[in-house]
C-alpha positions in Angstrom: 1.8 -131.7 9.5 0.3 -131.7 12.9 -2.4 -129.2 12.2 -3.4 -130.9 9.0 -3.6 -134.3 10.7 -5.6 -132.8 13.6 -8.0 -131.3 11.2 -8.5 -134.5 9.3 -8.8 -136.8 12.3 -12.6 -136.2 12.4 -13.4 -134.9 9.0 -15.5 -136.7 6.5 -12.9 -136.9 3.7 -14.3 -137.0 0.1 -11.1 -136.9 -2.0 -7.4 -136.2 -1.9 -5.5 -134.8 -4.8 -1.7 -134.0 -5.0 0.2 -132.0 -7.6 4.0 -132.2 -6.9 5.7 -130.7 -9.8 9.2 -129.2 -10.1 12.0 -128.5 -12.4 14.5 -131.3 -12.2 17.1 -129.1 -13.8 16.8 -126.9 -10.9 16.9 -129.4 -8.1 19.1 -132.0 -9.5 21.4 -130.4 -12.1 23.6 -132.7 -14.0 23.0 -135.6 -11.6 22.9 -138.6 -13.8 22.3 -141.1 -11.0 18.7 -139.9 -10.7 17.9 -141.3 -14.2 19.7 -144.7 -13.6 17.8 -147.9 -12.5 17.2 -147.6 -8.9 17.6 -143.8 -8.9 13.7 -143.4 -8.6 13.4 -140.4 -11.1 10.4 -138.3 -10.3 9.8 -140.4 -7.1 12.8 -138.7 -5.5 10.8 -135.6 -4.7 7.4 -137.6 -5.2 8.2 -139.8 -1.9 8.0 -136.5 0.0 4.3 -135.9 -0.9 3.6 -139.6 -0.2 5.2 -139.1 3.2 3.0 -136.2 4.0 -0.1 -137.7 2.9 0.5 -141.1 4.8 1.0 -139.0 8.0 -1.8 -136.8 7.8 -4.6 -139.1 6.5 -6.3 -141.0 9.3 -6.5 -144.3 7.3 -4.1 -146.1 4.8 -4.5 -145.9 1.2 -3.5 -148.4 -1.5 -2.5 -148.2 -5.2 -5.1 -149.0 -7.8 -3.4 -147.5 -11.0 0.0 -146.3 -11.9 1.1 -144.6 -15.2 4.7 -143.9 -15.5 6.2 -141.7 -18.1 9.8 -142.5 -19.2 11.8 -140.1 -21.4 12.9 -142.2 -24.5 16.6 -141.9 -23.3 16.1 -142.6 -19.7 15.5 -145.7 -17.3 13.6 -143.7 -14.6 10.3 -141.9 -15.0 10.1 -138.2 -15.4 6.4 -138.0 -14.5 3.7 -140.2 -12.8 0.1 -140.3 -12.4 -1.0 -142.6 -9.4 -4.5 -143.5 -8.4 -5.2 -145.0 -4.9 -8.2 -145.6 -2.7 -8.4 -145.9 1.1 -10.1 -148.9 2.8 -13.3 -146.8 3.0 -13.1 -146.0 -0.6 -11.8 -142.5 -0.6 -10.0 -141.7 -3.9 -6.4 -140.3 -3.6 -4.6 -139.0 -6.7 -1.0 -138.0 -7.2 0.4 -136.0 -10.3 4.1 -136.0 -10.1 6.1 -134.2 -12.7 9.7 -133.1 -13.1 9.1 -131.0 -16.4 7.5 -128.0 -14.7 9.5 -124.7 -14.8 8.7 -121.8 -12.4 6.7 -121.7 -10.4 7.2 -125.2 -8.6 4.0 -126.7 -7.3 4.0 -128.7 -4.1 0.2 -128.9 -3.3 -2.0 -131.3 -1.4 -5.8 -130.7 -1.5 -8.3 -132.5 0.6 -12.0 -132.1 0.1 -13.9 -132.6 3.4 -17.2 -131.9 4.9 -15.5 -129.1 6.8 -14.2 -127.5 4.0 -11.2 -127.9 1.4 -7.8 -128.3 3.2 -5.0 -127.0 1.1 -1.4 -127.8 2.0 0.8 -125.7 -0.2 4.6 -125.0 -0.5 5.5 -128.5 0.4 3.3 -128.4 3.5 4.6 -125.1 4.9 1.3 -123.3 4.4 -2.2 -124.5 5.1 -5.5 -123.0 4.3 -9.0 -124.4 5.1 -11.9 -123.2 3.0 -9.7 -120.4 1.7 -8.6 -119.1 5.1 -5.0 -119.2 6.0 -4.6 -121.3 9.2 -0.7 -121.8 9.1 2.3 -120.3 7.3 5.8 -120.9 8.2 9.1 -120.6 6.6 10.3 -124.0 5.1 12.2 -125.8 7.8 11.8 -129.3 6.6 15.4 -130.2 6.7 16.0 -128.5 10.1 13.3 -130.4 11.7 14.6 -133.7 10.0 18.1 -133.1 11.3 16.9 -132.2 14.8 14.9 -135.5 14.9 17.9 -137.5 13.6 20.1 -136.0 16.5 17.3 -136.9 19.1 17.1 -140.4 17.7 20.7 -141.0 17.8 21.0 -139.8 21.3 18.1 -142.1 22.5 19.3 -145.0 20.4 16.0 -145.2 18.6 14.8 -145.4 15.1 11.6 -143.9 13.6 10.7 -145.5 10.2 7.6 -145.3 8.1 7.9 -147.7 5.3 4.5 -146.8 3.6 5.8 -144.2 1.4 8.5 -146.4 0.0 6.1 -149.1 -0.3 3.9 -147.0 -2.4 6.8 -146.2 -4.7 7.6 -149.8 -5.1 4.1 -150.6 -5.9 4.0 -147.7 -8.5 6.9 -149.4 -10.3 5.5 -153.0 -10.0 2.0 -152.1 -11.2 3.0 -149.3 -13.4 2.0 -148.9 -17.1 5.0 -147.6 -18.9 4.6 -144.7 -21.3 7.4 -143.3 -23.5 7.8 -139.6 -23.8 10.2 -137.4 -25.6 13.9 -137.5 -24.8 15.0 -135.6 -21.9 18.5 -133.8 -21.9 19.6 -131.7 -19.0 
């Protein structure tokens, strides 16, 4: 995420839109806990997108609207539409959906005065104004585990509560919409 953060630090950001859509049957087959109260539902993967955006944006953002879509037979949402604004008024939107089948979509689009920044494939690819700037294999968990090992060795912690705060706010402020029952 370093290159994206560096690109955005002195850019005039106009808007941020996130589409994080995947197939729950592929990533969580038969895992009923995810649908129970406290299981987070679509926020289980959605918190990854929130983590990336809180890391790359040069300013904090705050929830202004939350629409949560609950299957008629589940206690956790299968989709969410979230609207945020930064302190300076930049709109930030998230579309999270677990009903998407192939291909999976993990895209973050930032409109700026220097061109459109697109992080795709969960942040492993970065383009600016259509020009590829970075393409790496997905090594998210390898990086996380290396970081955990280093933190344990140094007896330190590294905690960013902002993504979890956004999830909690989404549930607290969320308008509940019932959608068709979901069975996996």
